[in-house]
Rosetta silent file (secondary structure, phi, psi, omega in degrees, C-alpha in Angstrom):
SEQUENCE: XXXXXXXXXXXXXXXXXXXXXXXXXXXXXXXXXXXXXXXXXXXXXXXXXXXXXXXXXXXXXXXXXXXXXXXXXXXXXXXXXXXXXXXXXXXXXXXXXXXXXXXXXXXXXXXXXXXXXXXXXXXXXXXXXXXXXXXXXXXXXXXXXXXXXXXXXXXXXXXXXXXXXXXXXXXXXXXXXXXXXXXXXXXXXXXXXXXXXXXXXXXXXXXXXXXXXXXXXXXXXXXXXXXXXXXXXXXXXXXXXXXXXXXXXXXXX
SCORE:     score description
SCORE:     0.000 S_00000001
   1 L     0.000  126.150  173.342  -11.743   24.349    9.788 S_00000001
   2 L   -68.094  150.646 -176.224  -11.026   22.311   12.906 S_00000001
   3 L  -175.029  173.586  177.498  -10.025   18.831   12.535 S_00000001
   4 L  -135.289  134.733  175.955   -7.658   16.019   13.562 S_00000001
   5 L  -111.139  129.245  178.436   -5.240   14.020   11.464 S_00000001
   6 L  -128.246  122.366  171.642   -3.933   10.602   12.560 S_00000001
   7 L  -154.494  160.309 -176.647   -1.482    8.618   10.715 S_00000001
   8 L   -66.019  -32.468 -173.056    1.665    6.479   11.700 S_00000001
   9 L  -116.856  137.396 -178.162    4.270    8.667   10.148 S_00000001
  10 H   -54.030  -36.887 -173.450    4.667   12.448   10.727 S_00000001
  11 H   -68.300  -29.003  176.336    5.359   13.310    7.023 S_00000001
  12 H   -69.155  -40.350  178.751    1.978   11.905    6.128 S_00000001
  13 H   -66.886  -37.299  174.662    0.266   13.961    8.694 S_00000001
  14 H   -63.357  -45.153  173.455    2.152   17.109    7.549 S_00000001
  15 H   -59.386  -44.808  177.557    1.062   16.434    3.907 S_00000001
  16 H   -66.571  -38.430  174.488   -2.530   15.979    4.923 S_00000001
  17 H   -61.852  -37.829 -178.937   -2.416   19.178    7.126 S_00000001
  18 H   -69.385  -31.809  173.653   -1.173   21.198    4.172 S_00000001
  19 H   -61.963  -48.034 -179.364   -4.071   19.925    2.097 S_00000001
  20 H   -61.438  -39.770  179.974   -6.588   21.110    4.702 S_00000001
  21 H   -70.819  -24.669  174.266   -4.818   24.508    5.020 S_00000001
  22 L   -84.534    5.035  177.208   -5.050   24.896    1.253 S_00000001
  23 L    95.715   10.519  174.579   -8.890   24.407    1.414 S_00000001
  24 L   -78.277  168.720  179.943   -9.131   20.702    0.784 S_00000001
  25 L  -102.631 -168.767 -172.129  -11.569   18.488    2.704 S_00000001
  26 H   -63.859  -44.056 -178.907  -11.077   15.401    4.896 S_00000001
  27 H   -68.111  -35.792  174.168  -11.071   12.950    2.041 S_00000001
  28 H   -55.402  -44.520  179.871   -8.455   14.967    0.063 S_00000001
  29 H   -67.130  -33.771  179.446   -6.290   14.900    3.190 S_00000001
  30 H   -68.506  -49.201  178.619   -6.782   11.245    3.775 S_00000001
  31 H   -63.719  -41.479  173.637   -5.886   10.189    0.376 S_00000001
  32 H   -59.799  -49.667  175.430   -2.886   12.435    0.229 S_00000001
  33 H   -56.808  -42.450  176.680   -1.684   10.967    3.552 S_00000001
  34 H   -56.609  -44.478  179.148   -2.190    7.522    2.290 S_00000001
  35 H   -62.635  -46.394  179.020   -0.036    8.036   -0.813 S_00000001
  36 H   -61.490  -42.261 -179.840    2.735    9.438    1.541 S_00000001
  37 H   -56.758  -39.865 -178.223    2.449    6.611    3.997 S_00000001
  38 H   -65.844  -21.445  176.319    3.129    4.189    1.095 S_00000001
  39 H   -92.224  -35.955 -175.582    6.461    5.894    0.612 S_00000001
  40 H   -97.601  -11.392  174.504    7.659    6.431    4.237 S_00000001
  41 L  -136.269   65.398 -161.426    6.122    3.222    5.671 S_00000001
  42 L   -72.265  -22.579 -173.982    6.458    0.894    2.707 S_00000001
  43 L   -80.803  -17.536 -168.507    6.214   -2.426    4.645 S_00000001
  44 L  -117.146  -15.718  176.642    2.819   -1.621    6.039 S_00000001
  45 L  -157.962  178.530  178.733    0.846    0.201    3.175 S_00000001
  46 L   145.793 -179.807 -176.943    1.217    1.419   -0.380 S_00000001
  47 L   -74.645   -9.794  172.086   -0.259    1.179   -3.833 S_00000001
  48 L   -84.640    1.559 -172.877    0.408   -2.571   -3.857 S_00000001
  49 L  -112.752 -146.737 -174.996   -1.953   -3.069   -0.857 S_00000001
  50 L  -130.182  170.482  178.148   -5.618   -2.410   -0.118 S_00000001
  51 E  -139.951  145.833  178.138   -7.860    0.314    1.310 S_00000001
  52 E  -136.157  126.225 -177.897  -10.933    0.477    3.507 S_00000001
  53 E  -129.936  125.487  169.229  -12.672    3.763    4.230 S_00000001
  54 E  -108.562  127.610 -179.910  -15.706    4.531    6.586 S_00000001
  55 E  -125.118  146.341  175.353  -17.015    8.104    6.148 S_00000001
  56 E  -112.639  105.960 -177.553  -19.567   10.214    7.907 S_00000001
  57 L   -93.119   95.680 -173.177  -21.120   12.702    5.468 S_00000001
  58 L   -63.662  -26.507  179.972  -22.694   15.344    7.649 S_00000001
  59 L   -90.581   -0.710 -178.271  -24.463   17.118    4.932 S_00000001
  60 L   -81.949  162.470  169.749  -26.148   13.936    3.402 S_00000001
  61 L   -63.835  160.528 -171.825  -29.640   12.753    4.421 S_00000001
  62 H   -53.210  -39.223 -177.106  -29.705   10.613    7.546 S_00000001
  63 H   -79.099  -10.144 -179.278  -29.761    7.256    5.940 S_00000001
  64 H  -111.134    9.933 -178.931  -26.922    8.156    3.687 S_00000001
  65 L   -66.511  -37.723  176.576  -24.597    9.822    6.179 S_00000001
  66 E   -96.998  120.823  176.323  -22.480    6.787    6.999 S_00000001
  67 E  -136.688  154.672  178.863  -20.844    5.041    4.118 S_00000001
  68 E  -126.603  139.183 -177.431  -18.099    2.531    3.609 S_00000001
  69 E  -128.620  128.338 -171.821  -15.911    1.809    0.702 S_00000001
  70 E  -123.802  121.127  172.710  -13.925   -1.428    0.524 S_00000001
  71 E  -123.436   80.914 -173.091  -10.973   -1.991   -1.905 S_00000001
  72 L   -77.762  159.495  171.364   -9.612   -5.272   -0.612 S_00000001
  73 L   -91.315  116.877 -175.885   -6.496   -7.096   -1.829 S_00000001
  74 E   -99.188  141.367  175.026   -8.045  -10.186   -3.505 S_00000001
  75 L   -58.096  140.863  177.524   -6.515  -13.563   -4.124 S_00000001
  76 L   -61.927  161.895 -177.516   -5.472  -14.142   -7.654 S_00000001
  77 L   -74.811  -11.173  178.352   -7.497  -16.262  -10.051 S_00000001
  78 L   -87.258   -4.943  178.488   -4.682  -18.899  -10.131 S_00000001
  79 L   -70.776  159.616  169.973   -5.215  -19.753   -6.492 S_00000001
  80 L  -131.696  141.188 -177.588   -6.847  -23.025   -5.425 S_00000001
  81 L   -53.883  -34.818 -170.393   -8.672  -23.727   -2.128 S_00000001
  82 L  -104.564    9.218 -171.336   -6.377  -26.779   -1.414 S_00000001
  83 L   -64.322  -26.836 -178.683   -2.991  -25.469   -2.789 S_00000001
  84 L  -114.519   14.289 -173.538   -1.309  -25.003    0.584 S_00000001
  85 H   -63.232  -40.112 -178.664   -3.256  -27.665    2.515 S_00000001
  86 H   -74.683  -19.328 -175.771   -0.252  -30.062    2.835 S_00000001
  87 H  -100.076   -6.008 -177.536    2.076  -27.132    3.795 S_00000001
  88 E   -58.391  137.036  173.702   -0.204  -25.552    6.530 S_00000001
  89 E  -107.767  -10.568 -177.386    1.530  -25.139    9.891 S_00000001
  90 E   116.635  174.392  178.734   -1.224  -23.739   11.840 S_00000001
  91 E   -61.934  153.400  170.017   -2.419  -20.286   13.069 S_00000001
  92 L   -65.011  125.479  178.710    0.057  -17.538   13.606 S_00000001
  93 L   -70.446  -10.930  176.008    0.945  -17.413   17.164 S_00000001
  94 L   -86.154   -8.656  166.449    1.253  -13.689   17.001 S_00000001
  95 L   110.143   -2.546 -179.629   -2.434  -13.562   16.243 S_00000001
  96 L  -128.410  124.527 -179.830   -2.907  -12.763   12.486 S_00000001
  97 L    71.035 -162.613 -175.621   -3.189  -15.269    9.666 S_00000001
  98 E  -136.363  157.603 -175.918   -1.751  -18.649    9.253 S_00000001
  99 E   -97.103  135.599  179.604    1.662  -20.137    8.909 S_00000001
 100 E  -131.708  140.994 -172.606    2.717  -22.069    5.740 S_00000001
 101 H   -59.549  143.837  179.286    5.896  -23.933    5.160 S_00000001
 102 H    67.260   10.984  175.825    8.703  -21.808    3.556 S_00000001
 103 H    55.716   29.604 -175.410    6.494  -18.694    4.380 S_00000001
 104 L   -66.900  -18.123  175.976    5.173  -18.558    0.769 S_00000001
 105 L   -86.761   -6.239  178.579    2.055  -16.875    1.905 S_00000001
 106 L  -108.068  -21.169 -174.124    4.009  -14.028    3.495 S_00000001
 107 L  -153.518  156.362 -178.421    6.672  -13.099    1.111 S_00000001
 108 L    90.059  176.639 -174.711    7.624  -13.465   -2.530 S_00000001
 109 H   -68.203  -24.192 -177.655    5.510  -13.508   -5.624 S_00000001
 110 H   -76.596  -11.976  178.762    3.242  -16.320   -4.267 S_00000001
 111 H   -95.814    0.930 -175.651    2.107  -13.919   -1.516 S_00000001
 112 L   -81.786  135.490  171.035    0.852  -11.193   -3.800 S_00000001
 113 L  -113.678  168.456 -179.381   -2.827  -10.447   -4.058 S_00000001
 114 E   -70.192  120.514 -171.328   -4.601   -8.230   -6.586 S_00000001
 115 L   -81.540  146.227 -177.604   -4.119   -4.729   -5.096 S_00000001
 116 L  -117.722   -2.522 -173.610   -7.053   -2.453   -4.485 S_00000001
 117 H   -57.556  -48.419 -176.429   -5.501    0.631   -3.010 S_00000001
 118 H   -65.507  -39.578  177.567   -5.251    2.702   -6.169 S_00000001
 119 H   -59.733  -49.348 -179.967   -8.809    1.892   -7.083 S_00000001
 120 H   -56.051  -51.941  179.200   -9.931    2.745   -3.586 S_00000001
 121 H   -57.733  -44.564 -178.902   -8.136    6.063   -3.449 S_00000001
 122 H   -65.870  -35.685 -178.290   -9.453    7.079   -6.836 S_00000001
 123 H   -72.276  -38.066  179.860  -13.138    6.279   -5.965 S_00000001
 124 H   -62.226  -49.937 -177.638  -12.774    8.237   -2.752 S_00000001
 125 H   -63.660  -36.696 -176.064  -11.483   11.312   -4.513 S_00000001
 126 H   -69.607  -37.525 -175.110  -13.989   11.058   -7.386 S_00000001
 127 H   -88.574  -37.355 -167.453  -16.903   10.801   -5.155 S_00000001
 128 H  -126.430  -12.584 -177.237  -16.142   12.919   -2.097 S_00000001
 129 L   -84.985  176.027 -176.847  -12.836   14.883   -2.775 S_00000001
 130 L  -125.706  -19.333  178.817  -12.218   18.343   -4.071 S_00000001
 131 L   -99.858  167.393 -175.154   -8.624   18.159   -5.280 S_00000001
 132 L   -85.389  160.850  177.168   -7.325   16.431   -8.348 S_00000001
 133 H   -55.526  -45.030  173.219   -5.732   12.955   -8.506 S_00000001
 134 H   -58.516  -39.911  177.538   -2.387   14.508   -9.403 S_00000001
 135 H   -65.359  -33.218  178.908   -2.545   16.923   -6.572 S_00000001
 136 H   -70.031  -35.634 -176.151   -3.185   14.083   -4.132 S_00000001
 137 H   -86.556  -20.949 -173.371   -0.181   12.181   -5.344 S_00000001
 138 H   -49.619  -46.735  178.895    2.236   15.079   -5.676 S_00000001
 139 H   -54.964  -46.501 -178.563    3.577   15.041   -1.996 S_00000001
 140 H   -66.287  -35.628  173.974    4.432   11.325   -2.214 S_00000001
 141 H   -60.643  -43.515  177.855    6.286   11.905   -5.449 S_00000001
 142 H   -62.950  -43.269  179.577    8.437   14.603   -3.924 S_00000001
 143 H   -69.614  -44.433 -179.851    9.227   12.646   -0.881 S_00000001
 144 H   -63.573  -33.462 -176.499   10.128    9.351   -2.803 S_00000001
 145 H   -85.319  -38.227 -179.570   12.407   11.318   -5.071 S_00000001
 146 H   -86.821  -25.846  176.732   14.099   13.644   -2.524 S_00000001
 147 L    99.261  163.305 -176.586   14.158   11.057    0.273 S_00000001
 148 E  -140.385  148.552  177.428   13.044   11.014    3.926 S_00000001
 149 E   -77.231  131.869  178.956   14.736   10.531    7.260 S_00000001
 150 L   -78.531  129.843 -177.644   14.191    7.177    8.824 S_00000001
 151 L   -96.367  177.026 -172.901   12.730    7.502   12.364 S_00000001
 152 H   -60.615  -43.201 -178.445   13.210    5.299   15.398 S_00000001
 153 H   -60.180  -47.628  172.553    9.965    3.491   14.987 S_00000001
 154 H   -54.475  -50.339 -175.298   10.544    2.513   11.375 S_00000001
 155 H   -64.963  -42.101  174.658   14.111    1.587   11.980 S_00000001
 156 H   -61.083  -39.396  179.428   13.061   -0.640   14.951 S_00000001
 157 H   -63.172  -37.883 -172.709   10.377   -2.378   12.987 S_00000001
 158 H   -79.813   -8.015 -179.224   12.879   -3.367   10.202 S_00000001
 159 H  -102.548  -12.000 -177.729   15.214   -4.742   12.984 S_00000001
 160 L   -58.717  127.906  177.180   12.667   -6.934   14.672 S_00000001
 161 L  -110.630  123.298  178.599   13.717  -10.566   14.946 S_00000001
 162 L   -82.960  140.963  179.948   11.037  -13.109   15.525 S_00000001
 163 L   -70.520  -30.470 -178.826   11.623  -15.820   18.103 S_00000001
 164 L   -93.239  121.623  177.694    9.640  -18.400   16.016 S_00000001
 165 L   -63.136  -22.942 -177.790   11.641  -19.165   12.826 S_00000001
 166 L   -73.563  -16.544 -179.622    8.403  -19.919   11.093 S_00000001
 167 L   -78.335  156.314 -179.158    7.269  -16.298   11.318 S_00000001
 168 L  -116.488  124.502  179.203    8.208  -13.728    8.581 S_00000001
 169 L  -100.482  166.667  172.657    9.541  -10.277    9.550 S_00000001
 170 H   -52.440  -42.321  178.576    9.869   -7.116    7.520 S_00000001
 171 H   -65.559  -38.275  171.484   13.555   -7.765    7.153 S_00000001
 172 H   -50.539  -52.195 -179.813   12.913  -11.215    5.864 S_00000001
 173 H   -64.461  -38.761  178.574   10.778   -9.813    3.104 S_00000001
 174 H   -71.024  -38.930  178.236   13.200   -7.036    2.193 S_00000001
 175 H   -68.062  -28.986 -175.382   16.190   -9.500    2.103 S_00000001
 176 H   -75.181  -22.212 -176.596   14.256  -11.962   -0.082 S_00000001
 177 L  -111.117  129.726 -178.875   13.651   -9.517   -3.019 S_00000001
 178 H   -63.265  -36.409  178.149   16.697   -8.032   -4.883 S_00000001
 179 H   -62.409  -47.101 -175.276   14.945   -4.827   -5.688 S_00000001
 180 H   -63.153  -40.877  176.274   13.864   -4.303   -2.063 S_00000001
 181 H   -53.255  -52.477 -176.744   17.440   -5.146   -0.926 S_00000001
 182 H   -62.148  -43.590 -173.254   18.802   -2.526   -3.254 S_00000001
 183 H   -75.496  -53.782 -168.678   16.376    0.255   -2.282 S_00000001
 184 H   -99.936  -19.331 -176.462   16.011   -0.251    1.445 S_00000001
 185 E  -107.294  149.029  174.152   18.961   -2.136    2.890 S_00000001
 186 L   -68.618  166.740  169.091   22.607   -1.133    3.487 S_00000001
 187 L   -58.545  138.858 -174.194   25.431   -3.023    1.981 S_00000001
 188 L    92.858   -5.232 -179.787   25.670   -6.264    3.763 S_00000001
 189 L    85.367    1.648  176.863   21.924   -6.563    4.197 S_00000001
 190 L   -74.822  139.885 -177.676   21.549   -4.458    7.274 S_00000001
 191 E   -72.067  165.543  174.764   18.382   -2.231    7.558 S_00000001
 192 L   -64.621  152.795  179.238   18.847    1.549    7.893 S_00000001
 193 L   -90.611  159.273  172.562   19.705    3.214   10.997 S_00000001
 194 L   -57.615  138.021 -179.409   17.607    6.110   12.519 S_00000001
 195 L    83.407   -0.643  170.106   18.404    9.362   10.768 S_00000001
 196 L   -70.092  152.143  172.624   19.455    7.536    7.542 S_00000001
 197 E  -100.707  131.239 -179.902   18.000    9.035    4.384 S_00000001
 198 E  -116.586  128.998  172.524   15.983    6.754    2.191 S_00000001
 199 L  -124.124  146.198  178.535   15.194    7.567   -1.478 S_00000001
 200 L  -136.882   79.409 -178.587   13.182    5.621   -3.974 S_00000001
 201 H   -60.951  -28.801  177.885   13.384    7.248   -7.418 S_00000001
 202 H   -66.408  -49.338  177.886   11.682    4.265   -9.072 S_00000001
 203 H   -63.948  -39.607 -179.661    8.671    4.545   -6.901 S_00000001
 204 H   -61.675  -42.605  175.077    8.654    8.313   -7.523 S_00000001
 205 H   -61.189  -36.269  178.906    8.581    7.646  -11.324 S_00000001
 206 H   -69.259  -46.233 -175.318    5.763    5.169  -10.959 S_00000001
 207 H   -64.374  -41.050 -176.408    3.733    7.561   -8.818 S_00000001
 208 H   -66.459  -36.656  178.639    4.392   10.486  -11.260 S_00000001
 209 H   -65.378  -42.831  176.270    3.350    8.293  -14.168 S_00000001
 210 H   -59.122  -40.532  176.877    0.234    7.276  -12.213 S_00000001
 211 H   -54.872  -45.665 -170.139   -0.528   11.015  -11.508 S_00000001
 212 H   -75.785  -40.094 -174.710   -0.272   11.775  -15.308 S_00000001
 213 H   -90.293  -14.004  178.089   -2.033    8.767  -16.665 S_00000001
 214 L    92.026  168.100 -179.521   -4.824    8.294  -14.059 S_00000001
 215 H   -64.657  -25.666 -178.898   -5.772    5.309  -11.887 S_00000001
 216 H   -63.314  -25.779  176.866   -6.935    3.188  -14.804 S_00000001
 217 H   -57.782  -30.706  179.277   -3.340    2.894  -15.838 S_00000001
 218 H   -65.280  -31.442 -172.207   -2.696    0.701  -12.832 S_00000001
 219 L  -115.951  -17.711 -177.185   -5.221   -1.793  -13.935 S_00000001
 220 L  -138.128   -5.942 -170.650   -5.654   -1.628  -17.754 S_00000001
 221 L  -104.782 -151.632 -177.788   -2.977    0.612  -19.087 S_00000001
 222 H   -63.231  -38.835  178.703    0.849    0.537  -19.663 S_00000001
 223 H   -59.552  -48.320  178.038    1.618    0.301  -15.924 S_00000001
 224 H   -60.655  -33.369 -175.286   -0.870   -2.706  -15.702 S_00000001
 225 H   -73.023  -40.177  179.098    0.880   -4.413  -18.625 S_00000001
 226 H   -64.312  -47.445 -177.460    4.354   -4.047  -16.866 S_00000001
 227 H   -60.776  -53.741 -176.616    2.871   -5.345  -13.630 S_00000001
 228 H   -55.751  -45.675 -176.841    1.135   -8.219  -15.364 S_00000001
 229 H   -63.487  -47.409  178.966    4.261   -9.260  -17.250 S_00000001
 230 H   -55.728  -50.920 -177.297    6.392   -9.198  -14.007 S_00000001
 231 H   -62.332  -47.467 -178.949    3.737  -11.240  -12.064 S_00000001
 232 H   -60.009  -40.674 -177.205    3.568  -13.859  -14.905 S_00000001
 233 H   -67.929  -20.569 -174.800    7.291  -14.150  -15.233 S_00000001
 234 L  -122.557   21.874  173.373    7.734  -14.820  -11.502 S_00000001
 235 L    73.277   23.312  174.020    4.969  -17.302  -10.715 S_00000001
 236 L   -71.891  159.770 -179.243    2.354  -15.123   -9.132 S_00000001
 237 L   -88.021  -16.963  173.685   -1.193  -16.214   -8.691 S_00000001
 238 L   -83.687  130.971 -174.859   -2.414  -12.792   -9.976 S_00000001
 239 L  -108.943  167.906  172.653   -2.965  -12.294  -13.569 S_00000001
 240 H   -58.251  -35.797  177.186   -3.263   -9.279  -15.872 S_00000001
 241 H   -64.259  -38.095  172.624   -6.970  -10.150  -16.142 S_00000001
 242 H   -53.089  -48.287  176.466   -7.266   -9.963  -12.373 S_00000001
 243 H   -58.008  -48.008 -173.116   -6.047   -6.396  -12.520 S_00000001
 244 H   -70.434  -21.886 -177.074   -8.402   -5.458  -15.359 S_00000001
 245 H   -97.575   -0.749 -176.232  -11.439   -6.921  -13.716 S_00000001
 246 L   -63.075  137.730  177.727  -10.859   -5.381  -10.230 S_00000001
 247 L  -137.638  145.374  172.932  -13.726   -3.392   -8.770 S_00000001
 248 L   -68.323  150.725  179.966  -14.258   -1.364   -5.552 S_00000001
 249 E  -118.091  141.052  169.848  -17.073   -2.630   -3.354 S_00000001
 250 E   -96.612  119.019 -176.565  -19.584   -0.486   -1.447 S_00000001
 251 E  -112.712    8.509  166.772  -20.436   -2.306    1.819 S_00000001
 252 E  -160.584  150.975  175.827  -22.629    0.316    3.234 S_00000001
 253 L  -161.260    0.000    0.000  -24.499    3.312    1.863 S_00000001
């Protein structure tokens, strides 16, 4: 079947292409690619983020051919409209979001929203896919466990230094979190060089557990309890109830 796959990282494209070659459809390929992207491009996407999908269903009746599924990252229930009013520094000069004193809206537990990606991927596969949940996750598990070679683009993005000290870079976020430093940075806090190999066995174990237990585990199961405990212990605005109550939104049908 002719088609085109577009993703930031080649490994994600290769995984999606293999799905198509094995007989899967475009949704199967897209979800598989998204899981892989979360491993090889961890600062830009992943199971802790959100998902938005617009689909054209060629075989559906005319009014149902174009559908959209929204799985946003939602502010936690402990947030308040005025909580950062006194700390606001104005719009981001690079064009997205707003600046807050100490960058608490960009990094650390105070920046975390209720993640929707897992629910979004699961809904896409359930409604429109043909492969299993475990099959879609399998390539990401393998890459996280065995490792991948850092490319020029990823290495450069982690070495970017903002001219404005109020801005938060990928390296700032990695350096601020002990686990992220351990996984992604070299000794001394330097980011990896091109052609370095990065492995993340903990993420591999989490993805494998998710594959076995199903997407509900992320929101109401053992994984959800572990996430909720960690968030509560570190001052996040997201609660275990926020995870349990999360729902995907249909914004067009």
